[in-house]
N, C-alpha and C positions, 0 to 999 in steps of 0.2 A: 484395579490398577493394571495388573500383569499383561493383560488382555490390550490395554490400551499401548501399553510398552510396545510389544507386539504389533499393535498396527501401526507403531509410528515407525520402529523398527524397517518394518515388511513397505513402510508407503513411500519412506525417504531414500530406502536403498531404491527402489523403482525408481524414481525419480533422480537420481545418482548421486544421492547427498549425504557428507557424511558426518556425522552428528558425535560426540564421545558421549558417554556414565551423564557426565556432569551435562553437558549441552541437552541429553534425552530427558534427565529431570526438571531442568529450567521449563523444558516445552510442556511437560506433564505436569507441572505445579502452574504454569500460565494455563491453562484449557482447563486446571480443576478451579480456579481464581475467575476466570470468566464466566463460568459455569454458575458459579454460589452469586455471583454478584447481578447477572443476568438474572435472576428473578424477580429483584426488583428494580432494576436500572434501565431495561431492555435495552442491551447493550449489541444487542445480535438477533439474528433468527432462530438461531440455532437452539435445539430445546435440550438437548444431552449432551454428554462429554464427547462421545464418539462424533456425534456431528459436529462440535467445532473442532476436533482434532483433524478428521477428513477434510470438509466443505472449509473450514477455515484455516488452519494449523497446512495439512498437505496441499493444499489449493495454491497458499501462499508463497511454498515452497519451490512451485510450477516454475516461478521466475529463475532459480538458478540453473535452467535447461536453457535458458537462452544465451549463445555463448558470447555476444557482443556486449554481454550484461559483467561486468568485474564490481565488487562489493569490497573485496578487500580495501581497507583504509579509504572507502570514499564517502562523502556527505549523501546522505538519504534524508529525504523531507515525505513523510505519508501525512497525505491533505483529507481531510474528513474522517482521520481514526476510526471514530467509537470505541470498541472494547479495544484496539490496537492491532487490528490486521488489517495488513500485512505486517505493520513496521516491527512489531516484537517478535511474530515468530523469524521474519530476517535477521533481525538483531542477535536472536539467541544462536541463529546457527550462525554467524558471521560477526563473533566480538570487537573484532575490528573496526565494525561498520560506526559511521559518526550518524545517530540516529534523530531526528526532530519530527515529533508528530503535533499536528493541528486539529485541534479538536472546539467547537463551539461550544458546548454543554459544559456546563461547570459540572454536574456530576458525572459525568463523565469523564473529565480532567481529571479529579479526584480519584476516580479508579483506577487511573492509569499512573497517576504519581503513588501510589499507594501499592499497586502491583508492581511497578519497577524496581522500589526500595525491596519488596519480598521476595522479589527475583534475581536482588543482588547486580543487577543491570548499571553501566556508567558508561559518561560521553554521552545522555539521552537526555535532551527538553522537549518539554511541554509546553506549547504555548494553547492557553483559552481564549479562542478567536475567529474571529470569519477569516477565511482564506482572501475575499475580497479588499480586506482591508491592512492583512498582514501581510500582501506580495506588495505593498508602498512604503513600507518600511525598507530604507537604508539597507539595513543590516539583513534583511535576510533576502532581497530581491535580486532575483541573479546569482547568487549564493550557491547554487546546491550544486553535484555530480550528477545525483539522481533525485527524481521527484515520481511518487506513484500517489492512485487512488484505485479505491474500490469498492464497489456500489456506488457512487456520488452520484449518478448521473449520465447523460448519454455521454458520448465522447465529444461532442460541442462543447457541453457543460465545462467536461474537468478539464481539457485543453485550456481552456478561457482562466479556471481557478487553481491551476499547477503549472504549468509553463514557465509564467510570468518569475518563480522562483530559479530556472534553472540555468544556469551560468550559458554561455554561447558553446555551443558542443558536448553539453549537458544531454541527459537521456534521460527520457519520463517511461515508463513504461506502465498497462493499466491490464485490470483482470475483466473480460468481457464475456459473453455467453452467444449465443449459436447468432444474433444478431450482428454480431463483432462487423462482417465487410460492407453490411449494410450503414454501421455507424461511422465506418471509414468514408464513405462515399458519401454521407450529409457533413462530413467534417471538411472538406475539401478545401471550403469557403474560412475558416477557422482554422485551417491549417496553414494556410496563406497569410492570413489575416494576420495572425502571430509571429509569423518565421520558424516555420519547423514543418517537418517533412518525416511520412512513415520511413522509416527502417526493417523495421520487420513484422511480420503477420504469422502469426505459429499455432496451431493448436496443440493443447498439450493433455493428455488424458489426465484425471484424477484417481489416483489410488484406490478402488475398490468403492468405484461412481461408476453407471453408465455414461454422466455426461462429459464433457472436455469443459478446458478454459478455453480461453481465446486471448494468447496474451498480444498486446499491441505494443511495439517498440518505437517509440517516438524519436529525433533528434533536433532538437533544435539549433538553428543555423545563423541566427542574426537575432539583436536586442532585442525585446519584447515592446513595442508601441506605448507611451506613458500611458494612455489614456486605458490600457489593461492593465488588471481586468476593471471591470466594471464596477459602482456601486453595488453596496448587498444584494443579492436577490436578483439583478436582472441576466445576469449566464445565464442562470435559472429559467427566468421569463421569456427573456429572450434571445438564445444560443444563436450564436454568429452562424 
């Protein structure tokens, strides 16, 4: 655990993120719980606690390097969260964040709910349903300041699955890889149809790893047309 704590401290310092002792302990407990449950739930592709910490948690915290993103007191929706990444690490790092997690798989939702209780995190909601369905609920549509998704699909797909939840003027941020610029070009039509625009595209080095994350920051300019998102499965089969 001491090794993981040192990795966390050095890594978050490299990203300019401050954490108290209690926040560090919560972050490490989350890593442990996710790793233990991953043996039978397949929550993430990371197979060790160190990989979860670096590739999952520290990668999630790269969002704090975006100056245009303000988390304090904001509402954040994490779509297709799986084991809670990036939503839970962001909530631990910014306790005033009002977090909502969407995950369609019941077993994963049960893990999220038990983990949130174990971590003592408050002001977090979990919805076990498809994003395509929930985005048409009046209580959720265009209600959030921020939305995010990680490893959910191509930019064209995730724009349709996430931006309908954003209020006008709200921001969406996505964690992408080396093909980010190509994905942005392919998503031009989707951006236009969904009334959004690119705000920032930034490469951020992941501490202790050779690869980089490209953060794609999107601003919602106008209400999402009512047909979107289309029915479950269509955004993936026929992306905009």
